[in-house]
Each structure stands twice: as structure tokens, then as C-alpha cells.
DRENDO-1510 file (C-alpha; in Angstrom, 1 decimal, always signed):
<recs>
REC; n; res; u; v; w
REC; 1; UNK; +58.5; +325.4; +32.6 .
REC; 2; UNK; +60.9; +322.4; +32.5 .
REC; 3; UNK; +63.4; +322.1; +29.7 .
REC; 4; UNK; +62.3; +319.8; +26.9 .
REC; 5; UNK; +63.9; +316.4; +27.0 .
REC; 6; UNK; +65.8; +315.7; +23.8 .
REC; 7; UNK; +67.5; +312.5; +22.6 .
REC; 8; UNK; +71.0; +313.2; +21.5 .
REC; 9; UNK; +72.9; +311.7; +18.7 .
REC; 10; UNK; +74.8; +309.6; +21.3 .
REC; 11; UNK; +71.5; +308.3; +22.6 .
REC; 12; UNK; +70.4; +307.3; +19.2 .
REC; 13; UNK; +73.7; +305.6; +18.5 .
REC; 14; UNK; +73.1; +303.4; +21.6 .
REC; 15; UNK; +69.8; +302.3; +20.1 .
REC; 16; UNK; +71.6; +301.7; +16.8 .
REC; 17; UNK; +74.2; +299.5; +18.5 .
REC; 18; UNK; +71.6; +297.5; +20.5 .
REC; 19; UNK; +69.5; +296.9; +17.3 .
REC; 20; UNK; +72.0; +294.3; +16.3 .
REC; 21; UNK; +70.6; +292.1; +19.1 .
REC; 22; UNK; +67.1; +292.3; +17.8 .
REC; 23; UNK; +66.9; +288.6; +17.2 .
REC; 24; UNK; +68.7; +287.6; +20.4 .
REC; 25; UNK; +65.5; +286.7; +22.2 .
REC; 26; UNK; +63.4; +285.6; +19.2 .
REC; 27; UNK; +60.3; +283.6; +20.3 .
REC; 28; UNK; +57.3; +282.1; +18.6 .
REC; 29; UNK; +54.8; +284.0; +20.7 .
REC; 30; UNK; +55.8; +287.7; +20.1 .
REC; 31; UNK; +58.7; +287.2; +17.7 .
REC; 32; UNK; +61.2; +290.1; +18.1 .
REC; 33; UNK; +59.5; +291.9; +21.0 .
REC; 34; UNK; +62.3; +291.3; +23.5 .
REC; 35; UNK; +64.9; +292.7; +21.1 .
REC; 36; UNK; +62.8; +295.8; +20.5 .
REC; 37; UNK; +62.4; +296.5; +24.2 .
REC; 38; UNK; +66.2; +295.9; +24.8 .
REC; 39; UNK; +67.1; +298.3; +21.9 .
REC; 40; UNK; +64.9; +301.1; +23.3 .
REC; 41; UNK; +66.0; +300.9; +26.9 .
REC; 42; UNK; +68.6; +303.8; +26.7 .
REC; 43; UNK; +65.9; +306.1; +25.3 .
REC; 44; UNK; +63.3; +305.0; +27.9 .
REC; 45; UNK; +65.7; +305.6; +30.8 .
REC; 46; UNK; +66.5; +309.1; +29.6 .
REC; 47; UNK; +62.9; +310.1; +28.7 .
REC; 48; UNK; +61.2; +308.8; +31.8 .
REC; 49; UNK; +62.5; +309.4; +35.3 .
REC; 50; UNK; +59.7; +307.6; +37.2 .
REC; 51; UNK; +59.9; +303.9; +37.7 .
REC; 52; UNK; +56.3; +303.3; +36.8 .
REC; 53; UNK; +56.6; +305.3; +33.5 .
REC; 54; UNK; +59.6; +303.3; +32.5 .
REC; 55; UNK; +57.8; +300.0; +33.3 .
REC; 56; UNK; +54.8; +301.2; +31.2 .
REC; 57; UNK; +57.1; +302.1; +28.3 .
REC; 58; UNK; +58.8; +298.7; +28.4 .
REC; 59; UNK; +55.5; +296.9; +28.6 .
REC; 60; UNK; +54.3; +299.0; +25.6 .
REC; 61; UNK; +57.2; +297.7; +23.5 .
REC; 62; UNK; +56.9; +294.1; +24.6 .
REC; 63; UNK; +54.0; +293.6; +22.2 .
REC; 64; UNK; +54.2; +291.5; +19.1 .
REC; 65; UNK; +56.8; +292.7; +16.6 .
REC; 66; UNK; +58.3; +291.1; +13.5 .
REC; 67; UNK; +60.1; +292.6; +10.5 .
REC; 68; UNK; +63.3; +292.3; +8.5 .
REC; 69; UNK; +66.2; +292.8; +11.0 .
REC; 70; UNK; +67.8; +295.5; +8.9 .
REC; 71; UNK; +64.5; +297.4; +8.3 .
REC; 72; UNK; +63.6; +297.7; +12.0 .
REC; 73; UNK; +65.7; +300.8; +12.5 .
REC; 74; UNK; +63.4; +303.3; +10.7 .
REC; 75; UNK; +60.6; +302.0; +12.9 .
REC; 76; UNK; +62.9; +302.6; +15.9 .
REC; 77; UNK; +63.5; +306.1; +14.6 .
REC; 78; UNK; +59.8; +307.0; +14.4 .
REC; 79; UNK; +59.2; +305.3; +17.8 .
REC; 80; UNK; +61.9; +307.4; +19.4 .
REC; 81; UNK; +60.4; +310.6; +18.1 .
REC; 82; UNK; +56.9; +309.6; +19.3 .
REC; 83; UNK; +58.3; +308.6; +22.8 .
REC; 84; UNK; +60.3; +311.8; +23.0 .
REC; 85; UNK; +57.2; +313.9; +22.3 .
REC; 86; UNK; +55.1; +311.9; +24.7 .
REC; 87; UNK; +57.7; +312.3; +27.5 .
REC; 88; UNK; +57.5; +316.1; +26.9 .
REC; 89; UNK; +53.7; +316.1; +27.4 .
REC; 90; UNK; +52.3; +315.6; +23.9 .
REC; 91; UNK; +49.0; +313.8; +23.7 .
REC; 92; UNK; +50.2; +310.5; +22.2 .
REC; 93; UNK; +48.7; +307.3; +23.6 .
REC; 94; UNK; +49.8; +303.7; +23.5 .
REC; 95; UNK; +47.5; +302.9; +20.5 .
REC; 96; UNK; +49.2; +305.6; +18.4 .
REC; 97; UNK; +52.7; +304.3; +19.0 .
REC; 98; UNK; +51.7; +300.6; +18.6 .
REC; 99; UNK; +49.7; +301.4; +15.5 .
REC; 100; UNK; +52.6; +303.1; +13.7 .
REC; 101; UNK; +54.9; +300.2; +14.6 .
REC; 102; UNK; +52.5; +297.5; +13.4 .
REC; 103; UNK; +51.7; +299.4; +10.2 .
REC; 104; UNK; +55.3; +299.9; +9.3 .
REC; 105; UNK; +56.7; +296.5; +10.1 .
REC; 106; UNK; +54.8; +294.6; +7.4 .
REC; 107; UNK; +55.7; +296.7; +4.3 .
REC; 108; UNK; +59.3; +297.2; +5.5 .
REC; 109; UNK; +59.7; +293.4; +6.0 .
REC; 110; UNK; +58.4; +292.9; +2.4 .
REC; 111; UNK; +61.0; +295.4; +1.1 .
REC; 112; UNK; +63.9; +294.1; +3.1 .
REC; 113; UNK; +64.0; +290.5; +1.7 .
REC; 114; UNK; +64.4; +291.4; -2.0 .
REC; 115; UNK; +66.7; +294.4; -1.2 .
REC; 116; UNK; +69.1; +292.6; +1.1 .
REC; 117; UNK; +68.9; +288.8; +0.6 .
REC; 118; UNK; +68.1; +288.8; -3.1 .
REC; 119; UNK; +70.0; +291.8; -4.4 .
REC; 120; UNK; +72.8; +293.3; -2.3 .
REC; 121; UNK; +74.0; +290.0; -0.7 .
REC; 122; UNK; +74.2; +288.0; -4.0 .
REC; 123; UNK; +76.1; +291.0; -5.6 .
REC; 124; UNK; +78.7; +291.1; -2.8 .
REC; 125; UNK; +78.9; +287.3; -2.7 .
REC; 126; UNK; +79.6; +287.3; -6.5 .
REC; 127; UNK; +82.4; +289.9; -5.9 .
REC; 128; UNK; +83.9; +287.8; -3.2 .
REC; 129; UNK; +83.6; +284.6; -5.2 .
REC; 130; UNK; +85.3; +286.1; -8.2 .
REC; 131; UNK; +88.3; +287.1; -6.0 .
REC; 132; UNK; +88.3; +283.6; -4.4 .
REC; 133; UNK; +88.4; +281.9; -7.9 .
REC; 134; UNK; +91.5; +283.9; -8.8 .
REC; 135; UNK; +93.2; +282.7; -5.6 .
REC; 136; UNK; +92.9; +285.9; -3.6 .
REC; 137; UNK; +92.9; +285.1; +0.1 .
REC; 138; UNK; +91.3; +288.4; +1.1 .
REC; 139; UNK; +88.0; +287.4; -0.8 .
REC; 140; UNK; +86.0; +286.4; +2.4 .
REC; 141; UNK; +87.4; +289.5; +4.2 .
REC; 142; UNK; +86.2; +291.7; +1.4 .
REC; 143; UNK; +82.7; +290.3; +1.5 .
REC; 144; UNK; +82.6; +290.4; +5.3 .
REC; 145; UNK; +83.7; +294.1; +5.4 .
REC; 146; UNK; +81.6; +295.3; +2.5 .
REC; 147; UNK; +78.4; +293.5; +3.7 .
REC; 148; UNK; +78.7; +294.8; +7.3 .
REC; 149; UNK; +79.6; +298.4; +6.3 .
REC; 150; UNK; +76.7; +298.4; +3.9 .
REC; 151; UNK; +74.3; +297.0; +6.5 .
REC; 152; UNK; +75.4; +299.4; +9.2 .
REC; 153; UNK; +75.1; +302.4; +6.9 .
REC; 154; UNK; +71.5; +301.4; +5.9 .
REC; 155; UNK; +70.5; +300.7; +9.5 .
REC; 156; UNK; +71.9; +304.0; +10.8 .
REC; 157; UNK; +70.7; +306.4; +8.0 .
REC; 158; UNK; +67.2; +304.8; +7.9 .
REC; 159; UNK; +67.0; +305.1; +11.7 .
REC; 160; UNK; +67.9; +308.8; +11.5 .
REC; 161; UNK; +65.4; +309.2; +8.6 .
REC; 162; UNK; +62.7; +307.6; +10.7 .
REC; 163; UNK; +63.5; +309.9; +13.7 .
REC; 164; UNK; +63.3; +313.0; +11.6 .
REC; 165; UNK; +60.1; +311.8; +9.9 .
REC; 166; UNK; +58.6; +311.0; +13.3 .
REC; 167; UNK; +59.5; +314.5; +14.6 .
REC; 168; UNK; +57.8; +316.0; +11.7 .
REC; 169; UNK; +54.7; +314.0; +12.5 .
REC; 170; UNK; +54.6; +315.0; +16.1 .
REC; 171; UNK; +55.1; +318.7; +15.2 .
REC; 172; UNK; +51.6; +318.7; +13.6 .
REC; 173; UNK; +49.6; +317.0; +16.3 .
REC; 174; UNK; +47.0; +319.7; +16.3 .
REC; 175; UNK; +46.4; +319.2; +12.6 .
REC; 176; UNK; +45.6; +315.5; +13.1 .
REC; 177; UNK; +48.5; +314.2; +11.1 .
REC; 178; UNK; +49.5; +311.6; +13.7 .
REC; 179; UNK; +46.0; +310.2; +13.7 .
REC; 180; UNK; +46.0; +310.0; +9.9 .
REC; 181; UNK; +49.4; +308.3; +9.9 .
REC; 182; UNK; +48.4; +305.9; +12.6 .
REC; 183; UNK; +45.2; +305.0; +10.7 .
REC; 184; UNK; +47.0; +304.7; +7.4 .
REC; 185; UNK; +49.8; +302.5; +8.9 .
REC; 186; UNK; +47.2; +300.3; +10.7 .
REC; 187; UNK; +45.3; +299.8; +7.4 .
REC; 188; UNK; +48.4; +299.0; +5.5 .
REC; 189; UNK; +49.5; +296.5; +8.2 .
REC; 190; UNK; +46.1; +294.8; +8.1 .
REC; 191; UNK; +46.2; +294.7; +4.3 .
REC; 192; UNK; +49.6; +293.1; +4.3 .
REC; 193; UNK; +48.7; +290.5; +6.9 .
REC; 194; UNK; +45.5; +289.7; +5.0 .
REC; 195; UNK; +47.4; +289.2; +1.8 .
REC; 196; UNK; +49.9; +286.9; +3.4 .
REC; 197; UNK; +47.3; +284.6; +4.9 .
REC; 198; UNK; +46.9; +282.7; +1.6 .
REC; 199; UNK; +50.7; +282.3; +1.4 .
REC; 200; UNK; +51.5; +281.4; +5.0 .
REC; 201; UNK; +48.5; +279.4; +6.1 .
REC; 202; UNK; +47.8; +276.1; +4.3 .
REC; 203; UNK; +45.0; +273.7; +5.1 .
REC; 204; UNK; +44.3; +270.7; +2.8 .
REC; 205; UNK; +41.3; +268.5; +3.3 .
REC; 206; UNK; +42.0; +265.0; +1.9 .
REC; 207; UNK; +38.6; +263.2; +1.9 .
REC; 208; UNK; +37.7; +262.0; -1.6 .
REC; 209; UNK; +34.4; +263.4; -2.9 .
REC; 210; UNK; +34.2; +261.5; -6.2 .
REC; 211; UNK; +36.2; +259.3; -8.6 .
REC; 212; UNK; +35.3; +259.5; -12.3 .
REC; 213; UNK; +36.7; +257.2; -15.0 .
REC; 214; UNK; +38.0; +259.4; -17.8 .
REC; 215; UNK; +37.6; +258.8; -21.5 .
REC; 216; UNK; +40.5; +257.5; -23.5 .
REC; 217; UNK; +42.6; +260.4; -24.7 .
REC; 218; UNK; +41.9; +262.5; -21.7 .
REC; 219; UNK; +44.8; +260.9; -19.7 .
REC; 220; UNK; +48.3; +259.6; -20.4 .
REC; 221; UNK; +48.3; +256.0; -21.4 .
REC; 222; UNK; +51.5; +254.9; -19.7 .
REC; 223; UNK; +51.4; +251.4; -21.0 .
REC; 224; UNK; +51.7; +252.4; -24.6 .
REC; 225; UNK; +54.4; +255.1; -24.3 .
REC; 226; UNK; +57.8; +254.4; -25.9 .
REC; 227; UNK; +60.5; +253.2; -23.6 .
REC; 228; UNK; +63.3; +255.4; -22.4 .
REC; 229; UNK; +63.8; +259.1; -23.0 .
REC; 230; UNK; +61.3; +259.1; -25.8 .
REC; 231; UNK; +58.6; +257.9; -23.5 .
REC; 232; UNK; +59.4; +260.6; -20.9 .
REC; 233; UNK; +59.4; +263.2; -23.7 .
REC; 234; UNK; +56.0; +262.0; -24.9 .
REC; 235; UNK; +54.6; +262.0; -21.4 .
REC; 236; UNK; +55.7; +265.5; -20.7 .
REC; 237; UNK; +54.3; +266.6; -24.0 .
REC; 238; UNK; +50.9; +265.1; -23.3 .
REC; 239; UNK; +50.8; +266.5; -19.8 .
REC; 240; UNK; +51.6; +270.0; -21.1 .
REC; 241; UNK; +48.7; +269.5; -23.6 .
REC; 242; UNK; +46.3; +269.1; -20.7 .
REC; 243; UNK; +46.1; +265.3; -20.2 .
REC; 244; UNK; +45.7; +263.9; -16.7 .
REC; 245; UNK; +48.3; +261.6; -15.1 .
REC; 246; UNK; +45.7; +258.9; -14.2 .
REC; 247; UNK; +42.8; +257.3; -15.9 .
REC; 248; UNK; +40.6; +258.1; -12.9 .
REC; 249; UNK; +39.9; +261.7; -12.0 .
REC; 250; UNK; +39.8; +262.0; -8.2 .
REC; 251; UNK; +38.1; +265.1; -6.7 .
REC; 252; UNK; +38.8; +265.8; -3.0 .
REC; 253; UNK; +37.0; +268.1; -0.6 .
REC; 254; UNK; +39.8; +270.6; -1.0 .
REC; 255; UNK; +39.3; +270.7; -4.8 .
REC; 256; UNK; +35.7; +271.7; -4.2 .
REC; 257; UNK; +36.6; +274.3; -1.6 .
REC; 258; UNK; +39.2; +275.8; -3.9 .
REC; 259; UNK; +36.6; +276.2; -6.6 .
REC; 260; UNK; +34.3; +277.9; -4.1 .
REC; 261; UNK; +36.7; +280.2; -2.3 .
REC; 262; UNK; +40.4; +279.5; -2.4 .
REC; 263; UNK; +41.9; +279.8; +1.1 .
REC; 264; UNK; +38.6; +279.8; +2.9 .
REC; 265; UNK; +39.8; +277.3; +5.5 .
REC; 266; UNK; +43.0; +279.3; +6.1 .
REC; 267; UNK; +40.9; +282.5; +6.5 .
REC; 268; UNK; +38.6; +280.8; +9.0 .
REC; 269; UNK; +41.5; +279.5; +11.1 .
REC; 270; UNK; +43.0; +283.0; +11.1 .
REC; 271; UNK; +39.7; +284.6; +12.3 .
REC; 272; UNK; +39.5; +281.9; +15.0 .
REC; 273; UNK; +43.0; +282.7; +16.2 .
REC; 274; UNK; +42.1; +286.4; +16.3 .
REC; 275; UNK; +39.0; +285.7; +18.3 .
REC; 276; UNK; +40.9; +283.6; +20.8 .
REC; 277; UNK; +43.6; +286.3; +21.2 .
REC; 278; UNK; +40.9; +288.8; +21.7 .
REC; 279; UNK; +39.5; +286.6; +24.5 .
REC; 280; UNK; +43.0; +286.7; +26.2 .
REC; 281; UNK; +43.9; +283.1; +25.3 .
REC; 282; UNK; +47.7; +282.7; +25.4 .
REC; 283; UNK; +49.3; +282.4; +21.9 .
REC; 284; UNK; +51.3; +279.4; +23.2 .
REC; 285; UNK; +48.1; +277.6; +24.0 .
REC; 286; UNK; +46.7; +278.4; +20.6 .
REC; 287; UNK; +49.9; +277.1; +18.9 .
REC; 288; UNK; +49.8; +273.9; +20.9 .
REC; 289; UNK; +46.0; +273.5; +20.2 .
REC; 290; UNK; +46.6; +273.9; +16.5 .
REC; 291; UNK; +49.3; +271.2; +16.6 .
REC; 292; UNK; +47.1; +268.8; +18.5 .
REC; 293; UNK; +44.1; +269.4; +16.3 .
REC; 294; UNK; +46.1; +269.0; +13.1 .
REC; 295; UNK; +47.5; +265.6; +14.3 .
REC; 296; UNK; +44.0; +264.4; +15.3 .
REC; 297; UNK; +42.4; +265.4; +12.0 .
REC; 298; UNK; +45.3; +263.8; +10.1 .
REC; 299; UNK; +44.9; +260.5; +12.1 .
REC; 300; UNK; +41.1; +260.4; +11.3 .
REC; 301; UNK; +41.9; +261.1; +7.6 .
REC; 302; UNK; +40.4; +264.6; +7.3 .
REC; 303; UNK; +43.7; +266.4; +6.7 .
</recs>
């Protein structure tokens, strides 16, 4: 029986170093996929000796991938463990590896922004700024060193945590743990994507459905407001009390759709894109088609 192939700490350090180039080939079709494949090359070369196996592994990791750049390393760790077990004969298919990656990237992206950009970075910037105000010339150096040391520590230890967690998952293949993790990760990923549709996809239909003249007192009477700051104060007060800005209430098609099901058009567009992708239509063609369609609909006054 052949010896089991094992990724050493040195191998994992190579993946860690390459992970800094995750965004080096960022594209609007598959986002960070090129950086993912580049980061995993050292592991793929060690785990697979045959050319066709290496090509299949690279192709497997050229699928769509997008997450916070500092939170990609725990996904790399789990992926390394799965690829390691697969190379040693474990029954792990492409869908299992892709499912875990897709399921993890959404939640980790959501955790990365508030942790790094909205918490740690402002704290370190405040420290550097306080030193700069006092005239200390090492202020930018302090920020640069602390930020990069902190980022490196988080990336490395999360990658190692992911690798150990992935190893624990693959040790229980017979118990169906991998299938449960894959299914749970896929469900979480789809849930996150579904929740973000309302936030990321915006479609506004502009055609006017009705124009109704409002009764006096239901809108702000701009002509009879005091001049200057008092007039502005009065206008803000009336608006806060629920008065409309104009005497005529205009209802658009989008207003009616929002009362029916908010985000219905965005959801429909998302389903259409999913259908086209399933039919093997190129994402670039879909993006160009959306641009052209949006321009045409805007010209004719529908958007």
C-alpha cells in the first residue's frame, strides 16, 4: 500500500503566501477564481502526479469564487484537507468540494467587512493618527506594521483552523458528516445569496400610473412658508409629520410593485440569469445583455 500523501507545514505556508495574490486576476465573470487556483497550485502539484489529475483539480478551482480577501484562508484550509483526502483515495467528488467552498464564502464575506474594515482598521488608523498629531514621524510605519502583522496572523491561523476542521470532516466520511456539511454549507450559501438580492439588485420602473391632487394640509405649502432658516425648519417639521413634498401625489408602476411584493423584479431578473447560466450562456454575454436591455428600457421610458 502506498504511503499516504500529506501536506506539510511548508506546503501550507506556500498557499498562505500565494493567498496575498487572491485579487491579482479579479474579473467580473468569476471574481477571484484565478487567485484561488494560483494559491492552490503548490498543493495540487504535490497531491496529484498525473497531468490529467492536476488539470482536473485546477479546472475544479476555476469556478466562481468571491469572499473577503482576509477570510478566504479558512476556506483554503478546508479545501486543502478535502483535496488531500481525495488524493489519498477518499470518495470525495467535485460537488462536495465546490459545495463547501460556495457555502463558506458568503457567511465569511459578511463577517470579514465589519471585523476588518469597520473595526480593526479604524482602531489602528486612530492609533496612527494620534501619533501623527503629536508629530511622531513613525505614525504611518506603526499603522503599516500593526495592520499587516494582524492581517497575516488572522489569515494564517484561520487557514490552519480550516485545515484541521477539514481533516476532522474527512475522518468521518463513513458517518456521512461530509455530506451533512456540504448540504448545510450549500443551504447557507443559497440563503445568503437570496438575502442579498434585495440589496444588490435594484430595478425601478418609472411609468406614472396615477396623479392625484391632494387636499390642503396633506402637503407642504411652500409659498406660505417663512423665509430663511425658519422656513426650512418649518418644512422639515411638516415633512417629519407626514406631509408630502408636492400638492400632487404621483404613483409610479414601481410604487405598486413595492406594495405587492418588494424586490419582485430583482428576483425575476436573478432567476432569469440563473436559467441562462444553467443553459450554458456565457456570464459575459448575460452582463452585456443586461446593459443593453437597461439602456433600451431607459430610452423608451420604462426604467
